[in-house]
Biotite code that builds the C-alpha atoms (Angstrom):
import biotite.structure as struc

atoms = struc.array([
    struc.Atom([100.865, 98.673, 122.002], chain_id="A", res_id=1, res_name="UNK", atom_name="CA", element="C"),
    struc.Atom([103.030, 95.676, 121.240], chain_id="A", res_id=2, res_name="UNK", atom_name="CA", element="C"),
    struc.Atom([103.351, 94.707, 117.569], chain_id="A", res_id=3, res_name="UNK", atom_name="CA", element="C"),
    struc.Atom([103.105, 90.986, 118.292], chain_id="A", res_id=4, res_name="UNK", atom_name="CA", element="C"),
    struc.Atom([99.398, 90.170, 118.471], chain_id="A", res_id=5, res_name="UNK", atom_name="CA", element="C"),
    struc.Atom([97.832, 93.010, 120.468], chain_id="A", res_id=6, res_name="UNK", atom_name="CA", element="C"),
    struc.Atom([97.116, 94.973, 117.292], chain_id="A", res_id=7, res_name="UNK", atom_name="CA", element="C"),
    struc.Atom([94.810, 92.265, 115.910], chain_id="A", res_id=8, res_name="UNK", atom_name="CA", element="C"),
    struc.Atom([91.861, 93.195, 118.154], chain_id="A", res_id=9, res_name="UNK", atom_name="CA", element="C"),
    struc.Atom([91.980, 96.884, 117.211], chain_id="A", res_id=10, res_name="UNK", atom_name="CA", element="C"),
    struc.Atom([92.479, 95.902, 113.553], chain_id="A", res_id=11, res_name="UNK", atom_name="CA", element="C"),
    struc.Atom([89.269, 93.851, 113.721], chain_id="A", res_id=12, res_name="UNK", atom_name="CA", element="C"),
    struc.Atom([87.411, 96.743, 115.347], chain_id="A", res_id=13, res_name="UNK", atom_name="CA", element="C"),
    struc.Atom([88.720, 99.094, 112.665], chain_id="A", res_id=14, res_name="UNK", atom_name="CA", element="C"),
    struc.Atom([87.689, 96.667, 109.915], chain_id="A", res_id=15, res_name="UNK", atom_name="CA", element="C"),
    struc.Atom([84.148, 96.555, 111.339], chain_id="A", res_id=16, res_name="UNK", atom_name="CA", element="C"),
    struc.Atom([84.062, 100.372, 111.525], chain_id="A", res_id=17, res_name="UNK", atom_name="CA", element="C"),
    struc.Atom([85.177, 100.578, 107.889], chain_id="A", res_id=18, res_name="UNK", atom_name="CA", element="C"),
    struc.Atom([82.517, 98.043, 106.886], chain_id="A", res_id=19, res_name="UNK", atom_name="CA", element="C"),
    struc.Atom([79.797, 100.013, 108.729], chain_id="A", res_id=20, res_name="UNK", atom_name="CA", element="C"),
    struc.Atom([80.963, 103.129, 106.915], chain_id="A", res_id=21, res_name="UNK", atom_name="CA", element="C"),
    struc.Atom([80.923, 101.385, 103.531], chain_id="A", res_id=22, res_name="UNK", atom_name="CA", element="C"),
    struc.Atom([77.389, 100.090, 104.219], chain_id="A", res_id=23, res_name="UNK", atom_name="CA", element="C"),
    struc.Atom([76.168, 103.572, 105.122], chain_id="A", res_id=24, res_name="UNK", atom_name="CA", element="C"),
    struc.Atom([75.513, 102.638, 108.753], chain_id="A", res_id=25, res_name="UNK", atom_name="CA", element="C"),
    struc.Atom([77.957, 105.323, 109.894], chain_id="A", res_id=26, res_name="UNK", atom_name="CA", element="C"),
    struc.Atom([78.610, 108.600, 108.093], chain_id="A", res_id=27, res_name="UNK", atom_name="CA", element="C"),
    struc.Atom([81.091, 110.008, 110.607], chain_id="A", res_id=28, res_name="UNK", atom_name="CA", element="C"),
    struc.Atom([84.836, 109.991, 109.883], chain_id="A", res_id=29, res_name="UNK", atom_name="CA", element="C"),
    struc.Atom([86.656, 106.992, 111.328], chain_id="A", res_id=30, res_name="UNK", atom_name="CA", element="C"),
    struc.Atom([88.941, 108.322, 114.093], chain_id="A", res_id=31, res_name="UNK", atom_name="CA", element="C"),
    struc.Atom([92.538, 107.143, 114.104], chain_id="A", res_id=32, res_name="UNK", atom_name="CA", element="C"),
    struc.Atom([93.819, 109.369, 116.899], chain_id="A", res_id=33, res_name="UNK", atom_name="CA", element="C"),
    struc.Atom([92.659, 111.135, 120.028], chain_id="A", res_id=34, res_name="UNK", atom_name="CA", element="C"),
    struc.Atom([91.824, 108.718, 122.807], chain_id="A", res_id=35, res_name="UNK", atom_name="CA", element="C"),
    struc.Atom([93.982, 105.599, 123.285], chain_id="A", res_id=36, res_name="UNK", atom_name="CA", element="C"),
    struc.Atom([91.262, 103.302, 121.857], chain_id="A", res_id=37, res_name="UNK", atom_name="CA", element="C"),
    struc.Atom([91.204, 105.140, 118.523], chain_id="A", res_id=38, res_name="UNK", atom_name="CA", element="C"),
    struc.Atom([94.986, 105.551, 118.555], chain_id="A", res_id=39, res_name="UNK", atom_name="CA", element="C"),
    struc.Atom([95.151, 101.760, 118.575], chain_id="A", res_id=40, res_name="UNK", atom_name="CA", element="C"),
    struc.Atom([93.122, 101.797, 115.317], chain_id="A", res_id=41, res_name="UNK", atom_name="CA", element="C"),
    struc.Atom([95.675, 104.143, 113.745], chain_id="A", res_id=42, res_name="UNK", atom_name="CA", element="C"),
    struc.Atom([98.502, 101.930, 114.959], chain_id="A", res_id=43, res_name="UNK", atom_name="CA", element="C"),
    struc.Atom([96.809, 98.798, 113.598], chain_id="A", res_id=44, res_name="UNK", atom_name="CA", element="C"),
    struc.Atom([96.252, 100.506, 110.249], chain_id="A", res_id=45, res_name="UNK", atom_name="CA", element="C"),
    struc.Atom([99.898, 101.527, 110.161], chain_id="A", res_id=46, res_name="UNK", atom_name="CA", element="C"),
    struc.Atom([100.960, 97.917, 110.745], chain_id="A", res_id=47, res_name="UNK", atom_name="CA", element="C"),
    struc.Atom([98.644, 96.649, 108.009], chain_id="A", res_id=48, res_name="UNK", atom_name="CA", element="C"),
    struc.Atom([100.052, 99.239, 105.633], chain_id="A", res_id=49, res_name="UNK", atom_name="CA", element="C"),
    struc.Atom([103.597, 98.380, 106.682], chain_id="A", res_id=50, res_name="UNK", atom_name="CA", element="C"),
    struc.Atom([103.023, 94.714, 105.931], chain_id="A", res_id=51, res_name="UNK", atom_name="CA", element="C"),
    struc.Atom([101.506, 95.549, 102.533], chain_id="A", res_id=52, res_name="UNK", atom_name="CA", element="C"),
    struc.Atom([103.878, 98.402, 101.621], chain_id="A", res_id=53, res_name="UNK", atom_name="CA", element="C"),
    struc.Atom([105.387, 98.264, 98.135], chain_id="A", res_id=54, res_name="UNK", atom_name="CA", element="C"),
    struc.Atom([108.562, 100.096, 97.151], chain_id="A", res_id=55, res_name="UNK", atom_name="CA", element="C"),
    struc.Atom([106.896, 102.197, 94.502], chain_id="A", res_id=56, res_name="UNK", atom_name="CA", element="C"),
    struc.Atom([104.663, 105.283, 94.528], chain_id="A", res_id=57, res_name="UNK", atom_name="CA", element="C"),
    struc.Atom([101.099, 104.347, 95.378], chain_id="A", res_id=58, res_name="UNK", atom_name="CA", element="C"),
    struc.Atom([98.166, 105.463, 97.489], chain_id="A", res_id=59, res_name="UNK", atom_name="CA", element="C"),
    struc.Atom([99.155, 102.835, 100.070], chain_id="A", res_id=60, res_name="UNK", atom_name="CA", element="C"),
    struc.Atom([102.707, 104.206, 100.201], chain_id="A", res_id=61, res_name="UNK", atom_name="CA", element="C"),
    struc.Atom([101.458, 107.780, 100.648], chain_id="A", res_id=62, res_name="UNK", atom_name="CA", element="C"),
    struc.Atom([99.044, 106.719, 103.403], chain_id="A", res_id=63, res_name="UNK", atom_name="CA", element="C"),
    struc.Atom([101.833, 104.774, 105.122], chain_id="A", res_id=64, res_name="UNK", atom_name="CA", element="C"),
    struc.Atom([104.122, 107.824, 104.999], chain_id="A", res_id=65, res_name="UNK", atom_name="CA", element="C"),
    struc.Atom([101.408, 110.057, 106.476], chain_id="A", res_id=66, res_name="UNK", atom_name="CA", element="C"),
    struc.Atom([100.648, 107.659, 109.337], chain_id="A", res_id=67, res_name="UNK", atom_name="CA", element="C"),
    struc.Atom([104.286, 106.818, 110.007], chain_id="A", res_id=68, res_name="UNK", atom_name="CA", element="C"),
    struc.Atom([104.885, 110.336, 111.282], chain_id="A", res_id=69, res_name="UNK", atom_name="CA", element="C"),
    struc.Atom([102.427, 109.706, 114.126], chain_id="A", res_id=70, res_name="UNK", atom_name="CA", element="C"),
    struc.Atom([102.919, 106.040, 114.893], chain_id="A", res_id=71, res_name="UNK", atom_name="CA", element="C"),
    struc.Atom([106.632, 105.253, 114.474], chain_id="A", res_id=72, res_name="UNK", atom_name="CA", element="C"),
    struc.Atom([107.719, 103.461, 117.633], chain_id="A", res_id=73, res_name="UNK", atom_name="CA", element="C"),
])
């Protein structure tokens, strides 16, 4: 997946999945790997975290570090 604009569609799909989960419409874990469709969600999340990453210890930084191992290109 190209980091230009292709990640925006999967990011929107992931945001809707998160919203459904928050509203109780879905109780299943949100997949971020496995098939290519869900891998694109993990990649989009990694980009969002990259763009919002702060140089200090935080939950966002720890999540970024965990995802970076799988999605570094």
